[in-house]
DRENGU-55228 format. One record per atom (N, C-alpha, C, O, CB): residue number from 1; atom name; x, y, z. Coordinates in Angstrom, 3 decimals, decimal comma. Glycine has a CB too. Layout:
N
<rec nr="NUM" atom="CA" c1="X" c2="Y" c3="Z"/>
...
END
This chain:
48
<rec nr="1" atom="N" c1="-25,046" c2="-14,594" c3="2,950"/>
<rec nr="1" atom="CA" c1="-23,982" c2="-15,358" c3="2,312"/>
<rec nr="1" atom="C" c1="-23,706" c2="-14,835" c3="0,904"/>
<rec nr="1" atom="O" c1="-22,553" c2="-14,789" c3="0,473"/>
<rec nr="1" atom="CB" c1="-24,347" c2="-16,846" c3="2,264"/>
<rec nr="2" atom="N" c1="-24,743" c2="-14,446" c3="0,197"/>
<rec nr="2" atom="CA" c1="-24,564" c2="-13,948" c3="-1,163"/>
<rec nr="2" atom="C" c1="-23,722" c2="-12,676" c3="-1,167"/>
<rec nr="2" atom="O" c1="-22,891" c2="-12,482" c3="-2,054"/>
<rec nr="2" atom="CB" c1="-25,924" c2="-13,685" c3="-1,821"/>
<rec nr="3" atom="N" c1="-23,936" c2="-11,805" c3="-0,170"/>
<rec nr="3" atom="CA" c1="-23,157" c2="-10,572" c3="-0,081"/>
<rec nr="3" atom="C" c1="-21,673" c2="-10,892" c3="0,089"/>
<rec nr="3" atom="O" c1="-20,815" c2="-10,215" c3="-0,476"/>
<rec nr="3" atom="CB" c1="-23,655" c2="-9,699" c3="1,089"/>
<rec nr="4" atom="N" c1="-21,386" c2="-11,916" c3="0,862"/>
<rec nr="4" atom="CA" c1="-20,001" c2="-12,331" c3="1,093"/>
<rec nr="4" atom="C" c1="-19,344" c2="-12,796" c3="-0,216"/>
<rec nr="4" atom="O" c1="-18,189" c2="-12,471" c3="-0,490"/>
<rec nr="4" atom="CB" c1="-19,950" c2="-13,461" c3="2,148"/>
<rec nr="5" atom="N" c1="-20,092" c2="-13,555" c3="-1,012"/>
<rec nr="5" atom="CA" c1="-19,574" c2="-14,031" c3="-2,294"/>
<rec nr="5" atom="C" c1="-19,334" c2="-12,867" c3="-3,260"/>
<rec nr="5" atom="O" c1="-18,329" c2="-12,838" c3="-3,970"/>
<rec nr="5" atom="CB" c1="-20,547" c2="-15,044" c3="-2,919"/>
<rec nr="6" atom="N" c1="-20,260" c2="-11,913" c3="-3,282"/>
<rec nr="6" atom="CA" c1="-20,098" c2="-10,748" c3="-4,139"/>
<rec nr="6" atom="C" c1="-18,860" c2="-9,945" c3="-3,736"/>
<rec nr="6" atom="O" c1="-18,115" c2="-9,462" c3="-4,589"/>
<rec nr="6" atom="CB" c1="-21,350" c2="-9,864" c3="-4,081"/>
<rec nr="7" atom="N" c1="-18,655" c2="-9,811" c3="-2,435"/>
<rec nr="7" atom="CA" c1="-17,470" c2="-9,100" c3="-1,962"/>
<rec nr="7" atom="C" c1="-16,194" c2="-9,831" c3="-2,353"/>
<rec nr="7" atom="O" c1="-15,205" c2="-9,199" c3="-2,727"/>
<rec nr="7" atom="CB" c1="-17,526" c2="-8,922" c3="-0,449"/>
<rec nr="8" atom="N" c1="-16,208" c2="-11,154" c3="-2,269"/>
<rec nr="8" atom="CA" c1="-15,028" c2="-11,930" c3="-2,670"/>
<rec nr="8" atom="C" c1="-14,703" c2="-11,678" c3="-4,132"/>
<rec nr="8" atom="O" c1="-13,537" c2="-11,530" c3="-4,497"/>
<rec nr="8" atom="CB" c1="-15,253" c2="-13,436" c3="-2,427"/>
<rec nr="9" atom="N" c1="-15,731" c2="-11,629" c3="-4,966"/>
<rec nr="9" atom="CA" c1="-15,521" c2="-11,363" c3="-6,386"/>
<rec nr="9" atom="C" c1="-14,970" c2="-9,957" c3="-6,606"/>
<rec nr="9" atom="O" c1="-14,070" c2="-9,761" c3="-7,423"/>
<rec nr="9" atom="CB" c1="-16,829" c2="-11,543" c3="-7,161"/>
<rec nr="10" atom="N" c1="-15,510" c2="-8,979" c3="-5,876"/>
<rec nr="10" atom="CA" c1="-15,025" c2="-7,608" c3="-5,995"/>
<rec nr="10" atom="C" c1="-13,574" c2="-7,510" c3="-5,529"/>
<rec nr="10" atom="O" c1="-12,763" c2="-6,819" c3="-6,145"/>
<rec nr="10" atom="CB" c1="-15,913" c2="-6,651" c3="-5,185"/>
<rec nr="11" atom="N" c1="-13,256" c2="-8,197" c3="-4,448"/>
<rec nr="11" atom="CA" c1="-11,893" c2="-8,188" c3="-3,928"/>
<rec nr="11" atom="C" c1="-10,928" c2="-8,747" c3="-4,970"/>
<rec nr="11" atom="O" c1="-9,861" c2="-8,176" c3="-5,199"/>
<rec nr="11" atom="CB" c1="-11,805" c2="-9,001" c3="-2,621"/>
<rec nr="12" atom="N" c1="-11,291" c2="-9,841" c3="-5,589"/>
<rec nr="12" atom="CA" c1="-10,430" c2="-10,435" c3="-6,616"/>
<rec nr="12" atom="C" c1="-10,259" c2="-9,494" c3="-7,808"/>
<rec nr="12" atom="O" c1="-9,161" c2="-9,364" c3="-8,349"/>
<rec nr="12" atom="CB" c1="-11,010" c2="-11,777" c3="-7,087"/>
<rec nr="13" atom="N" c1="-11,337" c2="-8,846" c3="-8,210"/>
<rec nr="13" atom="CA" c1="-11,272" c2="-7,900" c3="-9,325"/>
<rec nr="13" atom="C" c1="-10,323" c2="-6,749" c3="-8,986"/>
<rec nr="13" atom="O" c1="-9,460" c2="-6,393" c3="-9,789"/>
<rec nr="13" atom="CB" c1="-12,683" c2="-7,356" c3="-9,663"/>
<rec nr="14" atom="N" c1="-10,485" c2="-6,177" c3="-7,806"/>
<rec nr="14" atom="CA" c1="-9,649" c2="-5,054" c3="-7,400"/>
<rec nr="14" atom="C" c1="-8,198" c2="-5,485" c3="-7,198"/>
<rec nr="14" atom="O" c1="-7,281" c2="-4,704" c3="-7,450"/>
<rec nr="14" atom="CB" c1="-10,193" c2="-4,428" c3="-6,119"/>
<rec nr="15" atom="N" c1="-7,984" c2="-6,708" c3="-6,751"/>
<rec nr="15" atom="CA" c1="-6,627" c2="-7,216" c3="-6,576"/>
<rec nr="15" atom="C" c1="-5,925" c2="-7,342" c3="-7,929"/>
<rec nr="15" atom="O" c1="-4,743" c2="-7,026" c3="-8,058"/>
<rec nr="15" atom="CB" c1="-6,649" c2="-8,577" c3="-5,854"/>
<rec nr="16" atom="N" c1="-6,668" c2="-7,807" c3="-8,931"/>
<rec nr="16" atom="CA" c1="-6,092" c2="-7,900" c3="-10,277"/>
<rec nr="16" atom="C" c1="-5,731" c2="-6,521" c3="-10,821"/>
<rec nr="16" atom="O" c1="-4,702" c2="-6,350" c3="-11,475"/>
<rec nr="16" atom="CB" c1="-7,072" c2="-8,599" c3="-11,229"/>
<rec nr="17" atom="N" c1="-6,580" c2="-5,550" c3="-10,549"/>
<rec nr="17" atom="CA" c1="-6,290" c2="-4,181" c3="-10,981"/>
<rec nr="17" atom="C" c1="-5,029" c2="-3,673" c3="-10,283"/>
<rec nr="17" atom="O" c1="-4,164" c2="-3,067" c3="-10,915"/>
<rec nr="17" atom="CB" c1="-7,492" c2="-3,242" c3="-10,683"/>
<rec nr="18" atom="N" c1="-4,932" c2="-3,924" c3="-8,979"/>
<rec nr="18" atom="CA" c1="-3,737" c2="-3,508" c3="-8,236"/>
<rec nr="18" atom="C" c1="-2,493" c2="-4,202" c3="-8,773"/>
<rec nr="18" atom="O" c1="-1,453" c2="-3,567" c3="-8,946"/>
<rec nr="18" atom="CB" c1="-3,901" c2="-3,810" c3="-6,738"/>
<rec nr="19" atom="N" c1="-2,594" c2="-5,484" c3="-9,034"/>
<rec nr="19" atom="CA" c1="-1,456" c2="-6,210" c3="-9,611"/>
<rec nr="19" atom="C" c1="-1,033" c2="-5,583" c3="-10,943"/>
<rec nr="19" atom="O" c1="0,158" c2="-5,458" c3="-11,229"/>
<rec nr="19" atom="CB" c1="-1,813" c2="-7,701" c3="-9,813"/>
<rec nr="20" atom="N" c1="-2,016" c2="-5,193" c3="-11,747"/>
<rec nr="20" atom="CA" c1="-1,726" c2="-4,553" c3="-13,023"/>
<rec nr="20" atom="C" c1="-1,023" c2="-3,217" c3="-12,833"/>
<rec nr="20" atom="O" c1="-0,103" c2="-2,884" c3="-13,579"/>
<rec nr="20" atom="CB" c1="-3,006" c2="-4,357" c3="-13,814"/>
<rec nr="21" atom="N" c1="-1,452" c2="-2,460" c3="-11,847"/>
<rec nr="21" atom="CA" c1="-0,798" c2="-1,178" c3="-11,552"/>
<rec nr="21" atom="C" c1="0,672" c2="-1,406" c3="-11,222"/>
<rec nr="21" atom="O" c1="1,547" c2="-0,677" c3="-11,690"/>
<rec nr="21" atom="CB" c1="-1,507" c2="-0,454" c3="-10,378"/>
<rec nr="22" atom="N" c1="0,925" c2="-2,407" c3="-10,426"/>
<rec nr="22" atom="CA" c1="2,296" c2="-2,701" c3="-10,014"/>
<rec nr="22" atom="C" c1="3,123" c2="-3,177" c3="-11,202"/>
<rec nr="22" atom="O" c1="4,243" c2="-2,711" c3="-11,413"/>
<rec nr="22" atom="CB" c1="2,310" c2="-3,759" c3="-8,898"/>
<rec nr="23" atom="N" c1="2,574" c2="-4,098" c3="-11,970"/>
<rec nr="23" atom="CA" c1="3,299" c2="-4,655" c3="-13,115"/>
<rec nr="23" atom="C" c1="3,586" c2="-3,604" c3="-14,194"/>
<rec nr="23" atom="O" c1="4,636" c2="-3,631" c3="-14,835"/>
<rec nr="23" atom="CB" c1="2,506" c2="-5,804" c3="-13,719"/>
<rec nr="24" atom="N" c1="2,643" c2="-2,687" c3="-14,384"/>
<rec nr="24" atom="CA" c1="2,787" c2="-1,692" c3="-15,445"/>
<rec nr="24" atom="C" c1="3,535" c2="-0,447" c3="-14,977"/>
<rec nr="24" atom="O" c1="3,763" c2="0,476" c3="-15,759"/>
<rec nr="24" atom="CB" c1="1,424" c2="-1,298" c3="-15,970"/>
<rec nr="25" atom="N" c1="3,911" c2="-0,425" c3="-13,712"/>
<rec nr="25" atom="CA" c1="4,653" c2="0,721" c3="-13,200"/>
<rec nr="25" atom="C" c1="3,821" c2="1,985" c3="-13,092"/>
<rec nr="25" atom="O" c1="4,302" c2="3,080" c3="-13,382"/>
<rec nr="25" atom="CB" c1="5,830" c2="0,983" c3="-14,069"/>
<rec nr="26" atom="N" c1="2,561" c2="1,830" c3="-12,672"/>
<rec nr="26" atom="CA" c1="1,687" c2="2,997" c3="-12,494"/>
<rec nr="26" atom="C" c1="2,289" c2="3,913" c3="-11,432"/>
<rec nr="26" atom="O" c1="3,163" c2="3,514" c3="-10,661"/>
<rec nr="26" atom="CB" c1="0,238" c2="2,560" c3="-12,091"/>
<rec nr="27" atom="N" c1="1,809" c2="5,125" c3="-11,413"/>
<rec nr="27" atom="CA" c1="2,318" c2="6,090" c3="-10,429"/>
<rec nr="27" atom="C" c1="2,049" c2="5,586" c3="-9,012"/>
<rec nr="27" atom="O" c1="1,148" c2="4,783" c3="-8,772"/>
<rec nr="27" atom="CB" c1="1,668" c2="7,486" c3="-10,638"/>
<rec nr="28" atom="N" c1="2,858" c2="6,086" c3="-8,091"/>
<rec nr="28" atom="CA" c1="2,672" c2="5,696" c3="-6,687"/>
<rec nr="28" atom="C" c1="1,292" c2="6,092" c3="-6,199"/>
<rec nr="28" atom="O" c1="0,663" c2="5,351" c3="-5,443"/>
<rec nr="28" atom="CB" c1="3,747" c2="6,337" c3="-5,797"/>
<rec nr="29" atom="N" c1="0,818" c2="7,246" c3="-6,620"/>
<rec nr="29" atom="CA" c1="-0,495" c2="7,729" c3="-6,194"/>
<rec nr="29" atom="C" c1="-1,605" c2="6,789" c3="-6,673"/>
<rec nr="29" atom="O" c1="-2,492" c2="6,420" c3="-5,904"/>
<rec nr="29" atom="CB" c1="-0,739" c2="9,154" c3="-6,724"/>
<rec nr="30" atom="N" c1="-1,544" c2="6,414" c3="-7,934"/>
<rec nr="30" atom="CA" c1="-2,562" c2="5,513" c3="-8,496"/>
<rec nr="30" atom="C" c1="-2,520" c2="4,150" c3="-7,799"/>
<rec nr="30" atom="O" c1="-3,563" c2="3,588" c3="-7,464"/>
<rec nr="30" atom="CB" c1="-2,351" c2="5,340" c3="-10,021"/>
<rec nr="31" atom="N" c1="-1,330" c2="3,633" c3="-7,589"/>
<rec nr="31" atom="CA" c1="-1,171" c2="2,341" c3="-6,922"/>
<rec nr="31" atom="C" c1="-1,685" c2="2,415" c3="-5,490"/>
<rec nr="31" atom="O" c1="-2,344" c2="1,490" c3="-5,015"/>
<rec nr="31" atom="CB" c1="0,304" c2="1,899" c3="-6,936"/>
<rec nr="32" atom="N" c1="-1,388" c2="3,509" c3="-4,805"/>
<rec nr="32" atom="CA" c1="-1,844" c2="3,690" c3="-3,430"/>
<rec nr="32" atom="C" c1="-3,368" c2="3,762" c3="-3,370"/>
<rec nr="32" atom="O" c1="-3,985" c2="3,135" c3="-2,508"/>
<rec nr="32" atom="CB" c1="-1,227" c2="4,961" c3="-2,823"/>
<rec nr="33" atom="N" c1="-3,981" c2="4,525" c3="-4,285"/>
<rec nr="33" atom="CA" c1="-5,453" c2="4,621" c3="-4,317"/>
<rec nr="33" atom="C" c1="-6,080" c2="3,251" c3="-4,535"/>
<rec nr="33" atom="O" c1="-7,076" c2="2,910" c3="-3,897"/>
<rec nr="33" atom="CB" c1="-5,913" c2="5,590" c3="-5,427"/>
<rec nr="34" atom="N" c1="-5,500" c2="2,474" c3="-5,430"/>
<rec nr="34" atom="CA" c1="-6,029" c2="1,137" c3="-5,693"/>
<rec nr="34" atom="C" c1="-5,865" c2="0,248" c3="-4,471"/>
<rec nr="34" atom="O" c1="-6,749" c2="-0,549" c3="-4,155"/>
<rec nr="34" atom="CB" c1="-5,329" c2="0,508" c3="-6,905"/>
<rec nr="35" atom="N" c1="-4,744" c2="0,381" c3="-3,790"/>
<rec nr="35" atom="CA" c1="-4,502" c2="-0,387" c3="-2,582"/>
<rec nr="35" atom="C" c1="-5,537" c2="-0,045" c3="-1,504"/>
<rec nr="35" atom="O" c1="-6,037" c2="-0,933" c3="-0,814"/>
<rec nr="35" atom="CB" c1="-3,083" c2="-0,128" c3="-2,063"/>
<rec nr="36" atom="N" c1="-5,851" c2="1,239" c3="-1,366"/>
<rec nr="36" atom="CA" c1="-6,863" c2="1,660" c3="-0,389"/>
<rec nr="36" atom="C" c1="-8,239" c2="1,099" c3="-0,738"/>
<rec nr="36" atom="O" c1="-8,978" c2="0,665" c3="0,146"/>
<rec nr="36" atom="CB" c1="-6,927" c2="3,191" c3="-0,314"/>
<rec nr="37" atom="N" c1="-8,575" c2="1,109" c3="-2,010"/>
<rec nr="37" atom="CA" c1="-9,870" c2="0,562" c3="-2,437"/>
<rec nr="37" atom="C" c1="-9,959" c2="-0,921" c3="-2,081"/>
<rec nr="37" atom="O" c1="-10,991" c2="-1,395" c3="-1,606"/>
<rec nr="37" atom="CB" c1="-10,074" c2="0,762" c3="-3,963"/>
<rec nr="38" atom="N" c1="-8,872" c2="-1,642" c3="-2,314"/>
<rec nr="38" atom="CA" c1="-8,840" c2="-3,065" c3="-1,985"/>
<rec nr="38" atom="C" c1="-8,932" c2="-3,268" c3="-0,475"/>
<rec nr="38" atom="O" c1="-9,659" c2="-4,146" c3="-0,010"/>
<rec nr="38" atom="CB" c1="-7,557" c2="-3,719" c3="-2,535"/>
<rec nr="39" atom="N" c1="-8,212" c2="-2,473" c3="0,279"/>
<rec nr="39" atom="CA" c1="-8,255" c2="-2,577" c3="1,745"/>
<rec nr="39" atom="C" c1="-9,661" c2="-2,358" c3="2,284"/>
<rec nr="39" atom="O" c1="-10,096" c2="-3,065" c3="3,193"/>
<rec nr="39" atom="CB" c1="-7,299" c2="-1,565" c3="2,378"/>
<rec nr="40" atom="N" c1="-10,380" c2="-1,375" c3="1,723"/>
<rec nr="40" atom="CA" c1="-11,750" c2="-1,105" c3="2,178"/>
<rec nr="40" atom="C" c1="-12,648" c2="-2,317" c3="1,952"/>
<rec nr="40" atom="O" c1="-13,448" c2="-2,672" c3="2,819"/>
<rec nr="40" atom="CB" c1="-12,328" c2="0,121" c3="1,449"/>
<rec nr="41" atom="N" c1="-12,518" c2="-2,944" c3="0,802"/>
<rec nr="41" atom="CA" c1="-13,332" c2="-4,123" c3="0,514"/>
<rec nr="41" atom="C" c1="-12,987" c2="-5,274" c3="1,456"/>
<rec nr="41" atom="O" c1="-13,878" c2="-5,989" c3="1,916"/>
<rec nr="41" atom="CB" c1="-13,141" c2="-4,558" c3="-0,940"/>
<rec nr="42" atom="N" c1="-11,713" c2="-5,454" c3="1,738"/>
<rec nr="42" atom="CA" c1="-11,298" c2="-6,526" c3="2,652"/>
<rec nr="42" atom="C" c1="-11,848" c2="-6,255" c3="4,048"/>
<rec nr="42" atom="O" c1="-12,328" c2="-7,178" c3="4,705"/>
<rec nr="42" atom="CB" c1="-9,749" c2="-6,651" c3="2,694"/>
<rec nr="43" atom="N" c1="-11,787" c2="-5,013" c3="4,512"/>
<rec nr="43" atom="CA" c1="-12,344" c2="-4,669" c3="5,818"/>
<rec nr="43" atom="C" c1="-13,840" c2="-4,971" c3="5,859"/>
<rec nr="43" atom="O" c1="-14,346" c2="-5,530" c3="6,832"/>
<rec nr="43" atom="CB" c1="-12,089" c2="-3,186" c3="6,141"/>
<rec nr="44" atom="N" c1="-14,537" c2="-4,594" c3="4,793"/>
<rec nr="44" atom="CA" c1="-15,974" c2="-4,847" c3="4,716"/>
<rec nr="44" atom="C" c1="-16,253" c2="-6,358" c3="4,777"/>
<rec nr="44" atom="O" c1="-17,174" c2="-6,801" c3="5,462"/>
<rec nr="44" atom="CB" c1="-16,564" c2="-4,237" c3="3,415"/>
<rec nr="45" atom="N" c1="-15,455" c2="-7,123" c3="4,062"/>
<rec nr="45" atom="CA" c1="-15,596" c2="-8,573" c3="4,048"/>
<rec nr="45" atom="C" c1="-15,391" c2="-9,160" c3="5,446"/>
<rec nr="45" atom="O" c1="-16,148" c2="-10,027" c3="5,883"/>
<rec nr="45" atom="CB" c1="-14,601" c2="-9,192" c3="3,063"/>
<rec nr="46" atom="N" c1="-14,369" c2="-8,681" c3="6,133"/>
<rec nr="46" atom="CA" c1="-14,074" c2="-9,200" c3="7,470"/>
<rec nr="46" atom="C" c1="-15,120" c2="-8,805" c3="8,497"/>
<rec nr="46" atom="O" c1="-15,299" c2="-9,502" c3="9,497"/>
<rec nr="46" atom="CB" c1="-12,723" c2="-8,716" c3="7,922"/>
<rec nr="47" atom="N" c1="-15,811" c2="-7,702" c3="8,266"/>
<rec nr="47" atom="CA" c1="-16,834" c2="-7,237" c3="9,197"/>
<rec nr="47" atom="C" c1="-18,150" c2="-8,003" c3="9,066"/>
<rec nr="47" atom="O" c1="-19,027" c2="-7,874" c3="9,920"/>
<rec nr="47" atom="CB" c1="-17,084" c2="-5,766" c3="8,983"/>
<rec nr="48" atom="N" c1="-18,294" c2="-8,785" c3="8,022"/>
<rec nr="48" atom="CA" c1="-19,548" c2="-9,552" c3="7,842"/>
<rec nr="48" atom="C" c1="-19,634" c2="-10,703" c3="8,813"/>
<rec nr="48" atom="O" c1="-20,614" c2="-11,448" c3="8,803"/>
<rec nr="48" atom="CB" c1="-19,659" c2="-10,084" c3="6,410"/>
END
């Protein structure tokens, strides 16, 4: 259960970073990389 909570926190952190990329007009490449990082964490969370 603790691992699940840690992943939720990481997901929220990465989501905020992605939101910042979008709001600040980061490059498509940077935004895409951040999106992939977030997707990986979500997949890991769902696999638990």
